[in-house]
LOLODO-588046 format. One line per 3 residues: their letters; for each residue x, y, z of N, C-alpha, C, O. Coordinates in nm, 3 decimals, padded with zeros to 5 digits. Layout:
BEGIN
a> X:Y:Z:X:Y:Z:X:Y:Z:X:Y:Z | ...;
This chain:
BEGIN
xxx> -01.128:00.684:-00.088:-01.267:00.623:-00.055:-01.221:00.561:00.092:-01.105:00.543:00.128 | -01.332:00.535:00.162:-01.324:00.490:00.279:-01.319:00.352:00.297:-01.406:00.281:00.246 | -01.231:00.307:00.362:-01.206:00.149:00.375:-01.197:00.102:00.551:-01.136:00.164:00.638;
xxx> -01.255:00.010:00.564:-01.255:-00.001:00.715:-01.125:-00.084:00.726:-01.074:-00.152:00.637 | -01.077:-00.063:00.868:-00.961:-00.153:00.892:-00.997:-00.263:00.961:-01.099:-00.264:01.030 | -00.903:-00.389:00.947:-00.963:-00.504:01.059:-00.929:-00.492:01.157:-00.836:-00.418:01.189;
xxx> -01.013:-00.580:01.251:-00.991:-00.566:01.360:-00.874:-00.579:01.414:-00.837:-00.501:01.502 | -00.804:-00.672:01.373:-00.667:-00.722:01.409:-00.556:-00.731:01.305:-00.559:-00.831:01.233 | -00.461:-00.642:01.287:-00.387:-00.624:01.205:-00.328:-00.758:01.151:-00.310:-00.827:01.251;
xxx> -00.293:-00.823:01.049:-00.203:-00.943:01.043:-00.051:-00.882:01.082:-00.016:-00.765:01.065 | 00.038:-01.002:01.144:00.152:-00.955:01.172:00.222:-00.980:01.061:00.191:-01.069:00.982 | 00.363:-00.872:01.044:00.458:-00.886:00.914:00.528:-01.016:00.914:00.548:-01.086:01.014;
xxx> 00.561:-01.041:00.797:00.631:-01.159:00.767:00.770:-01.169:00.806:00.840:-01.074:00.770 | 00.821:-01.252:00.865:01.002:-01.250:00.896:01.073:-01.232:00.773:01.106:-01.346:00.741 | 01.116:-01.150:00.686:01.188:-01.160:00.589:01.298:-01.067:00.622:01.255:-00.952:00.612;
xxx> 01.415:-01.071:00.654:01.523:-01.005:00.715:01.606:-00.965:00.577:01.620:-01.044:00.484 | 01.663:-00.817:00.579:01.745:-00.784:00.495:01.869:-00.707:00.510:01.857:-00.630:00.606 | 01.966:-00.699:00.462:02.074:-00.655:00.519:02.119:-00.513:00.406:02.134:-00.527:00.284;
xxx> 02.133:-00.399:00.470:02.192:-00.284:00.354:02.330:-00.242:00.375:02.391:-00.239:00.481 | 02.373:-00.207:00.251:02.503:-00.183:00.270:02.507:-00.024:00.183:02.468:-00.011:00.067 | 02.549:00.063:00.249:02.521:00.198:00.155:02.657:00.251:00.121:02.746:00.255:00.207;
xxx> 02.678:00.297:-00.018:02.791:00.337:-00.074:02.767:00.460:-00.173:02.655:00.506:-00.197 | 02.877:00.503:-00.223:02.882:00.622:-00.292:02.869:00.570:-00.460:02.837:00.656:-00.543 | 02.891:00.455:-00.497:02.851:00.416:-00.653:02.758:00.364:-00.655:02.686:00.410:-00.745;
xxx> 02.705:00.273:-00.593:02.543:00.208:-00.544:02.497:00.283:-00.416:02.566:00.274:-00.314 | 02.404:00.343:-00.417:02.386:00.427:-00.306:02.337:00.329:-00.189:02.382:00.347:-00.075 | 02.240:00.221:-00.217:02.209:00.103:-00.146:02.225:-00.022:-00.204:02.176:-00.037:-00.317;
xxx> 02.293:-00.132:-00.143:02.311:-00.286:-00.207:02.218:-00.352:-00.085:02.239:-00.329:00.033 | 02.115:-00.435:-00.132:02.025:-00.508:-00.071:02.093:-00.681:-00.046:02.162:-00.734:-00.133 | 02.072:-00.725:00.036:02.162:-00.853:00.071:02.107:-00.957:-00.036:01.990:-00.994:-00.027;
xxx> 02.171:-00.994:-00.114:02.127:-01.091:-00.248:02.181:-01.011:-00.351:02.152:-01.047:-00.466 | 02.253:-00.908:-00.337:02.317:-00.838:-00.448:02.192:-00.742:-00.537:02.213:-00.732:-00.658 | 02.091:-00.686:-00.493:02.014:-00.597:-00.575:02.053:-00.471:-00.545:02.065:-00.439:-00.426;
xxx> 02.076:-00.394:-00.633:02.106:-00.261:-00.603:02.008:-00.171:-00.632:01.920:-00.187:-00.717 | 02.027:-00.056:-00.548:01.901:00.113:-00.548:01.998:00.190:-00.578:02.104:00.176:-00.516 | 01.984:00.288:-00.679:02.080:00.374:-00.743:01.982:00.494:-00.756:01.887:00.498:-00.835;
xxx> 02.014:00.581:-00.678:01.957:00.736:-00.711:02.050:00.854:-00.679:02.125:00.874:-00.584 | 02.021:00.926:-00.791:02.110:01.048:-00.779:02.052:01.201:-00.812:02.017:01.225:-00.927 | 02.045:01.295:-00.719:01.970:01.428:-00.751:02.098:01.508:-00.788:02.167:01.550:-00.696;
xxx> 02.128:01.526:-00.893:02.229:01.610:-00.926:02.204:01.768:-00.901:02.096:01.818:-00.868 | 02.323:01.832:-00.923:02.300:02.001:-00.908:02.264:02.034:-01.044:02.367:02.038:-01.112 | 02.136:02.065:-01.127:02.155:02.114:-01.243:02.200:02.241:-01.323:02.255:02.312:-01.238;
xxx> 02.204:02.298:-01.432:02.278:02.371:-01.457:02.234:02.533:-01.419:02.299:02.637:-01.431 | 02.106:02.510:-01.373:02.017:02.648:-01.360:02.084:02.688:-01.213:02.136:02.797:-01.190 | 02.074:02.575:-01.118:02.135:02.634:-00.982:02.271:02.649:-00.995:02.321:02.733:-00.920;
xxx> 02.349:02.589:-01.074:02.474:02.621:-01.073:02.516:02.775:-01.147:02.624:02.829:-01.124 | 02.410:02.834:-01.238:02.441:02.948:-01.296:02.371:03.066:-01.182:02.408:03.183:-01.169 | 02.256:02.993:-01.104:02.227:03.128:-00.979:02.344:03.104:-00.894:02.392:03.217:-00.881;
xxx> 02.412:03.026:-00.832:02.546:03.061:-00.776:02.650:03.141:-00.822:02.719:03.215:-00.753 | 02.661:03.120:-00.960:02.772:03.196:-00.997:02.711:03.358:-01.015:02.780:03.460:-01.006 | 02.609:03.353:-01.035:02.529:03.529:-01.033:02.528:03.559:-00.889:02.557:03.673:-00.849;
xxx> 02.502:03.478:-00.820:02.535:03.539:-00.680:02.668:03.565:-00.628:02.685:03.656:-00.547 | 02.762:03.493:-00.668:02.898:03.551:-00.647:02.972:03.666:-00.689:03.067:03.730:-00.643 | 02.876:03.676:-00.821:02.903:03.831:-00.865:02.870:03.961:-00.783:02.930:04.068:-00.770;
xxx> 02.762:03.915:-00.735:02.657:04.074:-00.674:02.750:04.122:-00.559:02.840:04.058:-00.504 | 02.711:04.239:-00.538:02.768:04.302:-00.408:02.698:04.233:-00.289:02.582:04.191:-00.281 | 02.810:04.232:-00.187:02.737:04.138:-00.045:02.669:04.232:00.006:02.713:04.343:00.036;
xxx> 02.541:04.186:00.021:02.425:04.242:00.090:02.336:04.339:00.001:02.228:04.384:00.040 | 02.391:04.367:-00.123:02.322:04.468:-00.179:02.166:04.423:-00.225:02.135:04.307:-00.196 | 02.070:04.503:-00.292:01.940:04.443:-00.314:01.941:04.353:-00.423:01.857:04.263:-00.430;
xxx> 02.018:04.368:-00.498:02.053:04.226:-00.636:02.105:04.107:-00.550:02.059:03.994:-00.563 | 02.194:04.134:-00.469:02.237:04.052:-00.401:02.146:03.942:-00.328:02.169:03.821:-00.331 | 02.036:04.007:-00.258:01.952:03.961:-00.180:01.839:03.883:-00.260:01.787:03.780:-00.217;
xxx> 01.805:03.947:-00.390:01.735:03.897:-00.499:01.768:03.747:-00.531:01.683:03.658:-00.535 | 01.916:03.728:-00.556:01.949:03.633:-00.621:01.953:03.506:-00.480:01.948:03.386:-00.504 | 01.961:03.547:-00.376:02.002:03.461:-00.253:01.879:03.424:-00.247:01.866:03.306:-00.217;
xxx> 01.768:03.492:-00.269:01.592:03.415:-00.262:01.585:03.301:-00.376:01.544:03.188:-00.353 | 01.628:03.344:-00.500:01.645:03.250:-00.609:01.706:03.141:-00.564:01.628:03.049:-00.536 | 01.841:03.114:-00.543:01.930:03.038:-00.486:01.858:02.904:-00.383:01.869:02.781:-00.389;
xxx> 01.773:03.008:-00.279:01.731:02.923:-00.155:01.636:02.845:-00.213:01.624:02.725:-00.193 | 01.545:02.933:-00.309:01.468:02.854:-00.352:01.462:02.688:-00.421:01.395:02.588:-00.398 | 01.566:02.721:-00.510:01.623:02.601:-00.583:01.688:02.506:-00.508:01.681:02.387:-00.542;
xxx> 01.753:02.543:-00.407:01.830:02.466:-00.303:01.708:02.364:-00.212:01.714:02.245:-00.183 | 01.609:02.455:-00.186:01.481:02.367:-00.145:01.401:02.258:-00.219:01.348:02.155:-00.179 | 01.412:02.324:-00.365:01.354:02.226:-00.446:01.412:02.072:-00.490:01.352:01.974:-00.536;
xxx> 01.541:02.093:-00.460:01.653:01.987:-00.470:01.643:01.908:-00.353:01.658:01.786:-00.362 | 01.617:01.968:-00.233:01.620:01.879:-00.097:01.473:01.807:-00.087:01.449:01.700:-00.031 | 01.404:01.869:-00.136:01.244:01.803:-00.135:01.244:01.716:-00.226:01.148:01.645:-00.195;
xxx> 01.301:01.663:-00.345:01.353:01.576:-00.423:01.408:01.461:-00.379:01.370:01.348:-00.411 | 01.528:01.497:-00.283:01.598:01.386:-00.209:01.502:01.329:-00.081:01.497:01.208:-00.058 | 01.427:01.426:-00.003:01.332:01.360:00.074:01.236:01.269:00.040:01.204:01.177:00.115;
xxx> 01.173:01.292:-00.097:01.090:01.228:-00.172:01.140:01.059:-00.188:01.079:00.959:-00.153 | 01.254:01.070:-00.245:01.313:00.951:-00.310:01.344:00.887:-00.145:01.318:00.767:-00.130 | 01.387:00.951:-00.045:01.416:00.882:00.089:01.297:00.815:00.143:01.298:00.702:00.192;
xxx> 01.179:00.905:00.130:01.057:00.826:00.209:01.006:00.692:00.132:00.960:00.591:00.185 | 01.024:00.714:-00.001:00.991:00.585:-00.096:01.056:00.485:-00.063:01.015:00.371:-00.044 | 01.180:00.533:-00.051:01.294:00.363:-00.044:01.255:00.314:00.096:01.257:00.192:00.112;
xxx> 01.222:00.391:00.197:01.188:00.357:00.307:01.057:00.290:00.350:01.028:00.216:00.444 | 01.003:00.331:00.269:00.849:00.293:00.285:00.858:00.151:00.219:00.807:00.066:00.292 | 00.903:00.107:00.114:00.912:00.003:00.039:00.978:-00.091:00.136:00.920:-00.191:00.179;
xxx> 01.128:-00.050:00.176:01.195:-00.142:00.278:01.111:-00.190:00.394:01.102:-00.310:00.421 | 01.038:-00.077:00.474:00.974:-00.106:00.587:00.867:-00.187:00.575:00.837:-00.257:00.672 | 00.783:-00.192:00.441:00.677:-00.253:00.417:00.693:-00.403:00.389:00.615:-00.488:00.432;
xxx> 00.808:-00.431:00.307:00.849:-00.550:00.271:00.934:-00.654:00.381:00.908:-00.772:00.407 | 01.029:-00.580:00.429:01.111:-00.653:00.505:01.110:-00.638:00.672:01.104:-00.524:00.718 | 01.115:-00.729:00.742:01.103:-00.744:00.883:01.229:-00.846:00.942:01.217:-00.968:00.933;
xxx> 01.334:-00.789:00.995:01.404:-00.664:01.015:01.473:-00.599:00.892:01.466:-00.641:00.776 | 01.528:-00.509:00.927:01.617:-00.416:00.843:01.747:-00.420:00.895:01.750:-00.344:00.992 | 01.862:-00.476:00.876:01.997:-00.464:00.903:02.065:-00.351:00.863:02.052:-00.325:00.743;
xxx> 02.141:-00.268:00.936:02.207:-00.180:00.871:02.338:-00.148:00.954:02.346:-00.169:01.075 | 02.426:-00.103:00.887:02.565:-00.041:00.934:02.549:00.107:00.961:02.490:00.181:00.882 | 02.607:00.152:01.083:02.567:00.285:01.134:02.706:00.368:01.090:02.776:00.423:01.175;
xxx> 02.736:00.372:00.946:02.841:00.460:00.919:02.866:00.576:00.930:02.770:00.653:00.930 | 03.012:00.635:00.945:03.060:00.759:00.992:03.015:00.840:00.837:03.083:00.831:00.735 | 02.881:00.921:00.849:02.886:01.009:00.753:02.970:01.142:00.737:02.982:01.212:00.636;
xxx> 03.023:01.157:00.855:03.081:01.300:00.851:03.192:01.255:00.780:03.228:01.327:00.687 | 03.274:01.125:00.809:03.403:01.087:00.717:03.375:01.116:00.603:03.444:01.201:00.545 | 03.268:01.054:00.537:03.251:01.025:00.388:03.220:01.117:00.336:03.215:01.109:00.213;
xxx> 03.181:01.263:00.407:03.136:01.381:00.375:03.272:01.451:00.318:03.289:01.499:00.205 | 03.371:01.443:00.435:03.509:01.516:00.378:03.564:01.465:00.247:03.611:01.534:00.156 | 03.546:01.287:00.252:03.620:01.261:00.104:03.545:01.293:-00.009:03.597:01.366:-00.094;
xxx> 03.408:01.243:-00.027:03.335:01.282:-00.115:03.197:01.375:-00.067:03.087:01.335:-00.030 | 03.242:01.494:-00.079:03.140:01.568:-00.028:03.048:01.615:-00.118:02.934:01.638:-00.076 | 03.075:01.635:-00.236:02.968:01.670:-00.353:02.905:01.572:-00.407:02.817:01.608:-00.485;
xxx> 02.921:01.443:-00.391:02.864:01.309:-00.439:02.791:01.288:-00.319:02.680:01.240:-00.346 | 02.809:01.304:-00.199:02.729:01.297:-00.088:02.600:01.380:-00.093:02.490:01.337:-00.057 | 02.621:01.487:-00.134:02.523:01.593:-00.142:02.426:01.564:-00.234:02.312:01.602:-00.209;
xxx> 02.449:01.505:-00.337:02.335:01.433:-00.425:02.285:01.318:-00.372:02.220:01.253:-00.453 | 02.293:01.273:-00.271:02.229:01.143:-00.235:02.170:01.193:-00.077:02.199:01.302:-00.028 | 02.091:01.098:-00.015:02.013:01.086:00.084:02.043:01.026:00.212:01.978:01.039:00.316;
xxx> 02.205:00.924:00.182:02.208:00.859:00.255:02.191:00.865:00.399:02.143:00.784:00.478 | 02.248:00.989:00.415:02.251:01.042:00.599:02.096:01.046:00.642:02.072:01.013:00.758 | 01.991:01.082:00.561:01.870:01.089:00.581:01.786:00.947:00.634:01.690:00.934:00.710;
xxx> 01.861:00.858:00.563:01.778:00.709:00.531:01.854:00.645:00.660:01.783:00.576:00.734 | 02.005:00.661:00.698:02.024:00.595:00.815:01.959:00.681:00.948:01.932:00.610:01.045 | 01.929:00.830:00.964:01.894:00.872:01.068:01.727:00.813:01.071:01.671:00.798:01.179;
xxx> 01.677:00.792:00.977:01.538:00.735:01.011:01.506:00.596:01.046:01.405:00.553:01.101 | 01.628:00.524:00.997:01.646:00.363:01.003:01.692:00.361:01.160:01.644:00.264:01.218 | 01.779:00.450:01.249:01.787:00.448:01.368:01.688:00.466:01.482:01.704:00.426:01.598;
xxx> 01.571:00.539:01.426:01.432:00.541:01.488:01.301:00.465:01.459:01.184:00.486:01.491 | 01.374:00.353:01.375:01.274:00.237:01.333:01.271:00.112:01.422:01.377:00.055:01.448 | 01.136:00.061:01.479:01.141:-00.014:01.564:01.173:-00.170:01.479:01.185:-00.270:01.550;
xxx> 01.180:-00.179:01.380:01.188:-00.318:01.303:01.373:-00.271:01.252:01.424:-00.332:01.158 | 01.420:-00.209:01.295:01.551:-00.169:01.265:01.660:-00.245:01.324:01.648:-00.257:01.446 | 01.775:-00.306:01.269:01.876:-00.366:01.367:01.984:-00.272:01.313:01.989:-00.236:01.195;
xxx> 02.088:-00.230:01.430:02.204:-00.122:01.409:02.347:-00.233:01.396:02.360:-00.321:01.482 | 02.418:-00.225:01.319:02.544:-00.298:01.355:02.655:-00.199:01.377:02.662:-00.105:01.297 | 02.732:-00.206:01.461:02.849:-00.124:01.494:02.927:-00.086:01.367:02.960:-00.174:01.287;
xxx> 02.964:00.069:01.343:03.050:00.106:01.248:03.186:00.014:01.233:03.232:-00.004:01.120 | 03.240:-00.037:01.331:03.372:-00.082:01.301:03.377:-00.211:01.282:03.485:-00.271:01.281 | 03.233:-00.284:01.263:03.260:-00.408:01.194:03.308:-00.425:01.063:03.269:-00.348:00.975;
xxx> 03.395:-00.526:01.035:03.455:-00.514:00.904:03.359:-00.598:00.801:03.377:-00.713:00.761 | 03.275:-00.527:00.777:03.175:-00.578:00.689:03.262:-00.588:00.553:03.268:-00.704:00.512 | 03.329:-00.496:00.476:03.375:-00.487:00.379:03.499:-00.600:00.367:03.512:-00.677:00.272;
xxx> 03.568:-00.594:00.457:03.696:-00.684:00.473:03.661:-00.834:00.484:03.741:-00.920:00.447 | 03.532:-00.867:00.540:03.515:-00.988:00.556:03.455:-01.091:00.479:03.349:-01.064:00.423 | 03.516:-01.232:00.463:03.426:-01.298:00.339:03.312:-01.338:00.392:03.306:-01.345:00.515;
xxx> 03.206:-01.370:00.319:03.041:-01.388:00.361:03.065:-01.529:00.369:02.997:-01.573:00.462 | 03.121:-01.606:00.321:03.136:-01.788:00.303:03.235:-01.815:00.424:03.187:-01.896:00.503 | 03.361:-01.768:00.461:03.468:-01.849:00.534:03.468:-01.731:00.638:03.529:-01.765:00.739;
xxx> 03.421:-01.611:00.644:03.459:-01.544:00.757:03.621:-01.479:00.761:03.676:-01.412:00.848 | 03.660:-01.518:00.655:03.821:-01.468:00.648:03.839:-01.328:00.643:03.757:-01.280:00.566 | 03.913:-01.242:00.693:03.930:-01.093:00.688:04.071:-01.061:00.635:04.181:-01.085:00.687;
xxx> 04.040:-01.003:00.523:04.150:-00.918:00.466:04.149:-00.798:00.369:04.057:-00.776:00.290 | 04.271:-00.716:00.383:04.255:-00.602:00.317:04.181:-00.569:00.189:04.210:-00.639:00.092 | 04.088:-00.469:00.171:04.022:-00.429:00.036:04.036:-00.290:00.015:04.007:-00.199:00.093;
xxx> 04.094:-00.282:-00.123:04.097:-00.118:-00.164:03.983:-00.085:-00.205:03.891:-00.160:-00.239 | 03.988:00.066:-00.200:03.866:00.130:-00.239:03.866:00.112:-00.415:03.759:00.144:-00.466 | 03.941:00.080:-00.483:03.908:00.068:-00.624:03.890:-00.078:-00.656:03.886:-00.111:-00.774;
xxx> 03.879:-00.165:-00.564:03.841:-00.324:-00.557:03.692:-00.324:-00.553:03.631:-00.314:-00.446 | 03.624:-00.336:-00.684:03.486:-00.363:-00.673:03.420:-00.504:-00.675:03.301:-00.534:-00.666 | 03.522:-00.577:-00.687:03.497:-00.746:-00.700:03.576:-00.796:-00.554:03.697:-00.788:-00.533;
xxx> 03.484:-00.843:-00.472:03.562:-00.911:-00.331:03.579:-01.072:-00.385:03.490:-01.148:-00.423 | 03.743:-01.099:-00.375:03.781:-01.239:-00.401:03.865:-01.266:-00.292:03.971:-01.208:-00.268 | 03.801:-01.380:-00.211:03.856:-01.437:-00.095:03.996:-01.508:-00.124:03.999:-01.592:-00.213;
xxx> 04.117:-01.477:-00.051:04.223:-01.516:-00.055:04.229:-01.651:00.019:04.320:-01.723:-00.020 | 04.159:-01.695:00.108:04.137:-01.841:00.156:04.046:-01.927:00.101:04.101:-02.038:00.097 | 03.915:-01.933:00.048:03.825:-01.979:00.017:03.806:-01.946:-00.149:03.760:-02.022:-00.234;
xxx> 03.846:-01.838:-00.161:03.836:-01.825:-00.333:03.689:-01.770:-00.389:03.667:-01.755:-00.509 | 03.602:-01.744:-00.295:03.482:-01.680:-00.310:03.494:-01.563:-00.354:03.563:-01.478:-00.297 | 03.413:-01.538:-00.485:03.423:-01.426:-00.558:03.277:-01.353:-00.549:03.177:-01.422:-00.569;
xxx> 03.266:-01.241:-00.524:03.128:-01.170:-00.524:03.132:-01.020:-00.522:03.225:-00.972:-00.458 | 03.056:-00.943:-00.576:03.060:-00.792:-00.578:03.087:-00.744:-00.453:03.022:-00.782:-00.356 | 03.188:-00.652:-00.441:03.203:-00.621:-00.313:03.098:-00.583:-00.239:03.090:-00.637:-00.129;
xxx> 02.992:-00.483:-00.279:02.880:-00.438:-00.176:02.772:-00.561:-00.128:02.719:-00.580:-00.018 | 02.763:-00.642:-00.262:02.670:-00.759:-00.208:02.726:-00.832:-00.091:02.650:-00.860:00.002 | 02.866:-00.870:-00.085:02.952:-00.946:00.035:02.925:-00.872:00.158:02.897:-00.913:00.271;
xxx> 02.943:-00.719:00.099:02.932:-00.628:00.281:02.795:-00.650:00.315:02.779:-00.684:00.432 | 02.693:-00.640:00.248:02.551:-00.649:00.307:02.509:-00.769:00.337:02.411:-00.783:00.410 | 02.576:-00.876:00.286:02.548:-01.036:00.335:02.594:-01.044:00.481:02.526:-01.109:00.560;
xxx> 02.713:-00.978:00.526:02.790:-00.984:00.618:02.713:-00.890:00.716:02.678:-00.952:00.816 | 02.678:-00.769:00.716:02.568:-00.732:00.783:02.471:-00.783:00.836:02.453:-00.784:00.957 | 02.379:-00.843:00.735:02.276:-00.895:00.733:02.297:-01.017:00.884:02.240:-01.026:00.993;
xxx> 02.429:-01.105:00.805:02.419:-01.213:00.917:02.455:-01.174:01.065:02.395:-01.238:01.151 | 02.555:-01.069:01.109:02.590:-00.989:01.215:02.467:-00.934:01.264:02.443:-00.940:01.385 | 02.390:-00.883:01.187:02.228:-00.836:01.254:02.187:-00.940:01.335:02.175:-00.934:01.458;
xxx> 02.156:-01.073:01.235:02.072:-01.123:01.297:02.124:-01.233:01.390:02.044:-01.317:01.431 | 02.269:-01.237:01.433:02.332:-01.289:01.550:02.267:-01.203:01.671:02.216:-01.263:01.766 | 02.268:-01.085:01.666:02.200:-00.987:01.774:02.039:-01.063:01.843:02.010:-01.079:01.961;
xxx> 01.972:-01.094:01.744:01.860:-01.157:01.774:01.837:-01.320:01.820:01.744:-01.380:01.875 | 01.984:-01.366:01.762:01.968:-01.527:01.778:01.904:-01.603:01.676:01.865:-01.718:01.694 | 01.890:-01.526:01.550:01.829:-01.596:01.438:01.924:-01.661:01.348:02.017:-01.581:01.336;
xxx> 01.945:-01.753:01.289:02.045:-01.811:01.199:02.037:-01.771:01.083:01.921:-01.764:01.042 | 02.137:-01.735:00.996:02.123:-01.650:00.876:02.125:-01.753:00.748:02.199:-01.850:00.729 | 02.031:-01.707:00.676:02.036:-01.770:00.532:02.017:-01.721:00.437:01.914:-01.658:00.411;
xxx> 02.143:-01.743:00.337:02.159:-01.668:00.197:02.007:-01.647:00.111:01.916:-01.729:00.105 | 02.011:-01.532:00.057:01.895:-01.520:-00.005:01.948:-01.470:-00.168:02.064:-01.437:-00.193 | 01.864:-01.473:-00.244:01.937:-01.472:-00.403:01.852:-01.333:-00.446:01.741:-01.295:-00.408;
xxx> 01.958:-01.265:-00.548:01.892:-01.145:-00.615:01.772:-01.142:-00.639:01.696:-01.059:-00.590 | 01.722:-01.276:-00.758:01.582:-01.255:-00.817:01.458:-01.288:-00.682:01.338:-01.276:-00.705 | 01.496:-01.318:-00.585:01.389:-01.353:-00.446:01.386:-01.187:-00.394:01.282:-01.127:-00.367;
xxx> 01.500:-01.140:-00.389:01.484:-00.994:-00.334:01.381:-00.904:-00.426:01.289:-00.838:-00.380 | 01.417:-00.915:-00.571:01.403:-00.816:-00.648:01.221:-00.849:-00.672:01.143:-00.768:-00.720 | 01.190:-00.971:-00.630:01.033:-01.006:-00.672:00.977:-00.944:-00.546:00.871:-00.883:-00.559;
xxx> 01.033:-00.951:-00.422:00.955:-00.889:-00.315:00.951:-00.731:-00.291:00.874:-00.668:-00.218 | 01.060:-00.682:-00.379:01.035:-00.527:-00.419:00.949:-00.471:-00.476:00.907:-00.358:-00.453 | 00.903:-00.567:-00.579:00.827:-00.543:-00.714:00.660:-00.599:-00.643:00.561:-00.583:-00.715;
x> 00.649:-00.644:-00.543:00.534:-00.687:-00.507:00.440:-00.558:-00.466:00.325:-00.575:-00.428;
């Protein structure tokens, strides 16, 4: 139905948020809320790929199988694009600004190739770089190693899912600690003081 637009659009409320991207939890929002999504390769796609590998190269049956594989691959890509657009729509609609770290996706691809293929992290980061309400933090910023309370920096292994500060004994989930650090570093760029948000506050905003 037709709906008239207001003469002056209301300005978005200043609600900053920090995003930490990962493999186990694809997106962790500052405050501790996780967004998990995976588009796995189903049995039909794997069966089509095996069938294609058995065909004679560039034969008639090979081309037929290749068309079926491409259709299934396009279907999986469309699912990931749909998830990406929905996540970005909610984030851009509810939060301003959005602070994220420019992680090296090529390095992630070499280490976690198949798990990276099942997500749309690269597409989300690429779209955030084009957004006017997003703030980018340098990839070399030690968001994982730094304590969000006392800013002490220490080594953290990939297997450690809980961050425990050696100096102030602050304990927090690894990804939540990283997202808080990213938010604080991004707000410094625009001269705004950082204030901690709780998971329930962030969750309530996402459900509005």
